[in-house]
C-alpha positions as a printed Julia matrix, in Angstrom:
364×3 Matrix{Float64}:
  12.72  -15.52  -12.33
  10.9   -15.77   -8.5
  10.59  -13.36   -5.92
  12.74  -13.9    -2.62
  11.73  -11.04   -0.52
   9.62   -7.88   -0.2
  10.82   -4.91    1.48
   8.99   -1.49    2.29
  10.49    1.36    3.39
   8.95    4.77    4.52
  10.29    7.92    2.84
   9.69   11.64    3.53
   8.89   13.8     0.42
   9.33   17.55    1.29
   7.8    19.95   -0.77
   9.74   23.0    -2.66
   7.15   25.22   -1.5
   3.91   24.47    0.89
   1.8    22.72   -0.9
  -1.85   24.45   -0.61
  -5.35   23.18   -1.51
  -9.45   24.31    0.28
  -8.56   21.56    2.85
  -5.28   23.0     4.27
  -1.42   23.09    3.77
   1.03   20.44    3.8
   5.01   20.84    3.92
   5.83   17.36    3.52
   4.27   13.65    2.67
   4.95   10.62    3.61
   5.66    7.82    0.87
   7.06    4.44    0.77
   9.39    2.94   -1.29
   9.1    -0.92   -2.03
  11.99   -3.15   -3.39
  11.17   -6.98   -4.27
  14.11   -9.08   -4.73
  14.2   -12.05   -7.2
  16.32  -15.16   -7.02
  18.4   -14.15  -10.23
  19.54  -11.05   -8.68
  17.49   -8.68   -9.66
  15.72   -5.91   -7.8
  12.31   -4.2    -8.79
  11.05   -0.84   -7.52
   8.14    0.66   -6.72
   6.41    3.34   -5.03
   3.04    4.25   -2.81
   1.77    7.73   -2.72
  -1.18    7.77   -0.06
  -2.29   11.51    0.61
  -5.6    11.53    3.32
  -6.83   14.34    1.35
  -8.21   12.15   -1.38
  -7.78    8.62   -0.53
  -8.2     6.23    2.65
  -4.51    5.13    3.09
  -1.8     6.16    5.18
   2.08    5.4     4.76
   1.71    3.05    8.43
  -1.36    1.52    5.98
   0.68    0.79    3.37
   4.04   -0.6     5.42
   1.34   -2.89    7.05
  -0.28   -4.39    4.34
   2.72   -4.78    2.42
   4.74   -6.57    5.19
   1.43   -8.56    6.56
  -0.47   -9.68    3.68
   1.62   -8.6     0.35
   5.31  -10.12    0.92
   3.78  -13.74    1.99
   1.21  -13.29   -0.83
   4.57  -12.95   -3.26
   6.9   -15.43   -2.1
   7.89  -17.71   -5.07
   5.61  -15.56   -7.52
   6.64  -15.34  -10.9
   6.63  -11.66  -11.74
   5.13  -12.02  -15.29
   1.84  -12.97  -14.02
   0.83   -9.8   -13.04
  -3.21  -10.25  -14.88
  -3.49  -13.35  -11.95
  -1.98  -11.11   -9.54
  -4.25   -8.67  -10.21
  -7.3   -11.22   -9.93
  -5.9   -12.16   -6.52
  -5.68   -8.69   -5.49
  -9.22   -8.16   -6.46
 -10.96  -11.23   -4.34
  -8.11  -11.7    -1.44
  -7.79   -8.1    -0.36
 -10.63   -5.13   -0.61
  -9.11   -1.7    -0.94
  -5.12   -0.79   -0.17
  -4.89    0.0    -3.95
  -1.58    2.18   -3.09
  -0.22   -0.84   -1.52
  -1.38   -2.86   -4.41
   0.28   -0.88   -7.1
   3.51   -0.13   -5.07
   3.91   -3.91   -5.59
   2.76   -4.51   -9.13
   5.14   -1.5   -10.13
   7.73   -3.44   -8.49
   6.75   -6.58  -10.68
   6.58   -5.15  -14.4
   9.97   -3.32  -13.6
  11.86   -6.98  -12.55
   9.72   -8.18  -15.71
  11.17   -4.97  -18.07
  14.64   -5.95  -16.53
  14.2    -9.38  -17.65
  13.6    -9.0   -21.01
  16.44   -6.0   -21.15
  13.32   -3.36  -22.68
  11.79   -0.41  -20.77
   8.29   -1.01  -19.94
   6.63    1.18  -22.41
   7.57   -1.39  -24.93
   5.71   -3.56  -22.6
   2.56   -2.09  -23.18
   2.9    -1.82  -26.62
   5.51    0.06  -27.92
   5.21    3.98  -28.5
   2.45    6.2   -29.77
   4.11    9.23  -28.9
   7.78   10.28  -27.75
   7.22   12.38  -24.4
   3.61   13.27  -22.96
   2.68   16.66  -22.51
   2.42   17.6   -18.89
   0.48   20.29  -16.73
   2.28   22.88  -14.62
   0.26   23.51  -11.3
   0.22   26.82   -9.83
   0.68   27.39   -5.99
  -2.49   29.57   -5.01
  -1.95   32.72   -3.91
  -2.43   36.62   -4.45
  -3.59   36.72   -8.35
  -0.46   38.81   -9.18
   1.44   36.23   -7.75
   0.31   33.32   -9.23
   0.34   35.38  -12.63
   3.99   35.65  -12.28
   4.4    32.12  -11.39
   2.41   31.47  -14.6
   4.34   33.54  -16.83
   7.41   31.8   -15.43
   5.86   28.32  -16.2
   5.09   29.27  -19.47
   8.69   30.4   -20.08
   9.68   27.1   -19.31
   7.61   25.71  -22.22
   4.77   24.69  -20.23
   1.53   24.93  -22.65
  -1.35   24.18  -20.14
  -1.56   25.64  -16.5
  -3.75   24.29  -13.71
  -5.03   26.19  -10.77
  -6.83   24.79   -7.94
 -10.06   26.5    -6.79
 -12.23   26.4    -3.44
 -10.91   29.36   -1.61
 -14.13   31.59   -2.46
 -15.91   32.62   -5.48
 -14.55   36.05   -6.06
 -10.86   35.04   -5.01
 -10.91   31.48   -7.37
 -12.47   33.82  -10.3
 -10.06   36.82   -9.68
  -7.2    34.41   -9.63
  -7.7    32.37  -13.01
  -8.66   36.04  -14.52
  -5.24   37.37  -13.68
  -3.5    34.2   -15.18
  -5.46   34.48  -18.5
  -4.46   38.07  -18.47
  -0.45   37.28  -17.81
  -0.36   34.23  -20.4
  -2.56   35.1   -23.61
  -5.0    33.35  -24.97
  -3.11   30.58  -26.44
  -2.05   28.75  -23.22
  -4.55   26.31  -21.93
  -5.76   26.72  -18.46
  -7.74   24.26  -16.35
  -9.22   24.7   -12.9
  -9.7    22.24   -9.8
 -12.45   23.02   -7.07
 -11.28   19.57   -5.83
 -15.33   18.75   -4.89
 -15.81   22.03   -3.01
 -18.52   23.51   -5.05
 -22.38   23.05   -5.47
 -24.26   22.82   -8.36
 -25.26   26.33   -8.47
 -21.72   27.71   -7.42
 -19.96   25.87  -10.4
 -22.56   27.25  -12.42
 -21.67   30.69  -11.86
 -18.11   30.47  -11.49
 -17.91   28.51  -14.91
 -20.24   31.77  -16.24
 -17.91   34.22  -14.61
 -15.22   32.53  -16.47
 -16.38   31.94  -19.75
 -14.13   34.97  -21.18
 -11.43   33.05  -20.15
 -11.96   29.62  -22.39
 -11.0    27.1   -19.93
  -9.7    23.89  -21.09
 -12.19   22.07  -18.81
 -13.2    21.73  -15.11
 -12.65   19.26  -12.86
 -14.5    17.03  -10.28
 -16.41   20.41   -8.69
 -18.98   18.62   -6.79
 -18.41   15.43   -4.22
 -17.18   12.68   -5.74
 -20.51   10.61   -4.74
 -22.65   13.2    -6.29
 -23.17   11.57   -9.76
 -26.47   12.81  -10.89
 -24.92   16.45  -10.2
 -21.95   15.4   -12.51
 -24.37   14.35  -15.52
 -26.27   17.66  -14.86
 -23.26   19.86  -14.83
 -21.99   17.86  -18.17
 -25.58   19.16  -20.03
 -25.0    22.63  -18.69
 -21.49   23.8   -18.91
 -19.89   25.04  -21.88
 -16.37   23.82  -20.41
 -15.61   20.54  -20.95
 -16.25   18.41  -17.43
 -13.71   16.02  -15.94
 -14.31   13.09  -13.56
 -11.55   12.77  -11.16
 -12.24   12.02   -7.27
 -15.01    9.74   -8.33
 -12.56    7.64  -10.62
 -10.89    4.5    -8.99
 -11.88    1.52  -10.65
 -12.85    0.24  -13.98
 -16.72   -0.03  -12.43
 -16.62    3.7   -11.75
 -15.26    4.38  -15.59
 -18.25    2.26  -16.67
 -20.91    4.46  -14.38
 -19.83    7.56  -15.51
 -20.19    6.6   -19.07
 -23.56    5.08  -18.68
 -24.96    8.13  -16.58
 -22.93   10.84  -19.11
 -21.6    12.5   -16.04
 -18.23   13.76  -17.74
 -16.35   14.6   -21.09
 -13.18   13.04  -19.87
 -11.69   10.54  -17.54
  -8.58   11.45  -15.16
  -7.1     8.34  -14.34
  -4.34    7.71  -11.47
  -2.63    4.75  -11.89
  -1.34    4.61   -7.94
  -4.77    5.17   -6.69
  -6.46    2.61   -8.7
  -4.11   -0.42   -7.87
  -1.85   -0.35  -10.86
  -1.29   -0.47  -14.46
  -3.59   -3.62  -15.06
  -6.48   -1.43  -13.37
  -5.52    1.57  -15.42
  -5.53   -0.05  -18.81
  -9.06   -1.47  -18.32
 -10.18    1.83  -17.17
  -8.69    3.41  -20.47
  -9.89    1.04  -22.62
 -13.23    1.39  -21.07
 -13.62    5.5   -21.48
 -11.91    5.14  -24.99
 -14.53    2.46  -26.32
 -16.87    5.1   -25.45
 -15.22    7.86  -27.2
 -14.31    9.89  -23.6
 -10.41   10.93  -23.54
  -8.33   10.33  -20.34
  -5.75   12.0   -19.27
  -3.12   10.65  -16.67
  -3.32   12.65  -13.07
  -0.83   12.29  -10.17
  -1.16   11.78   -6.68
   2.2    13.85   -5.81
   4.18   10.99   -6.39
   7.98   11.36   -6.13
  10.4     9.83   -9.3
   9.2     6.21   -9.16
   5.44    6.35   -9.29
   5.71    9.05  -12.17
   8.46    6.87  -14.4
   5.74    4.32  -13.98
   2.8     6.53  -15.14
   4.91    8.25  -18.0
   5.57    4.69  -19.64
   1.64    4.12  -19.8
   1.12    7.92  -21.21
   3.37    7.23  -24.25
   2.1     3.67  -24.5
  -1.82    4.59  -24.7
  -3.4     5.97  -27.29
  -6.81    6.15  -24.82
  -4.33    9.39  -23.05
  -5.41   12.12  -24.92
  -5.07   15.11  -23.08
  -2.16   16.61  -21.45
  -1.82   14.95  -17.82
  -0.72   16.16  -14.5
   2.46   14.02  -13.61
   4.37   17.1   -11.97
   5.19   15.29   -8.63
   8.8    15.84   -9.09
   8.52   19.68  -10.11
   7.33   19.82   -6.82
   9.3    18.33   -4.42
  12.76   19.24   -3.41
  13.69   15.43   -4.0
  12.76   12.84   -6.26
  14.14    9.72   -4.97
  16.08    8.69   -7.64
  19.62    8.73   -8.55
  19.24   10.07  -11.98
  16.2    12.74  -12.31
  13.27   12.41  -15.22
  13.85   14.13  -18.09
  11.47   17.08  -18.29
  11.67   19.73  -21.29
   9.72   22.27  -22.82
   6.48   21.16  -20.36
   7.03   17.3   -21.62
   8.18   14.26  -19.76
  10.24   11.72  -21.51
   9.88    7.82  -19.7
  13.02    6.38  -18.99
  14.66    4.19  -22.04
  16.56    1.88  -19.49
  15.28   -1.58  -18.71
  11.83   -2.02  -16.7
  10.52    1.24  -14.9
  14.33    2.79  -16.12
  15.13    4.15  -12.61
  17.21    3.69   -9.68
  16.48    4.98   -6.27
  19.12    7.08   -4.54
  19.03    4.8    -1.04
  21.87    6.72    0.44
  20.34    9.91   -0.18
  17.37    8.33    0.93
  18.69    6.77    4.25
  17.23    3.54    3.05
  19.75    0.51    3.3
  21.23   -0.63    0.15
């Protein structure tokens, strides 16, 4: 099985309701779907989900990188040589992690199709049946966010996430109201998304101590490693390293500095499964639990991460793979299975999903 052709197409991903964080509000995002064709008639599917709020790539960057650089690199390539490809990516193309991941995802899909097994089997098999996922609440008036929290709990979600960064008083009031609405047994995690200073983080964390937070995610800028270390020493709530984590070297630095209690790995932002598994191995060896975060992927990227989540014992906390719950269309012929707050990886060979080409307006 050899690669004969690589295609990349822009896909418009529209939210069910506007996505709001302290940086701003967006109604839709531009994603890229990748189709890798082989000489035996198979087609592998990949997805890139670049988002300028969090990473320095755009859909236009991804399309140009794949068409100009990665497609020629893959001509005649054996999809089974994934480690070799990861080494070439690392040494021949700096950055462009979303582009790399989209292509790697399609190759994993092809390998699973060729062997007739779902991707999680290629990764060593299941350690859990499904992955518990987090419900992301939309920032609004405290009572409105509390109402959404109650709805999510009624749907079976046991972990809720709130974005912060809208002002200390507003942030604290919203979290307290959600805790009052859902009771003491539902986990609540908060994410200031790099918008806080060290002192602000400590003040908000103290104000929220009665809420018994599960974790606080990356409150200070991603470059503020020393502040993360200091916060870990002073906070009573676990500290999650998020935006500062992109590469295995970042995880190693985090471990050496004692800068977090847990690691958030975002597979698409990290360049693919090869790199993500290296990152998880470093964290696990250091005794730090991991979770899988989201770049707000549609169906293909979410399925990709779900396979890793059920196959890795390093992924020890509920994951944030809720992209398809936020979008009006996940881009798949059949939706992923989400039930009672848990996500199941597909059981068909490879990635186990197929793109809704006609619905997305893509060539068949």
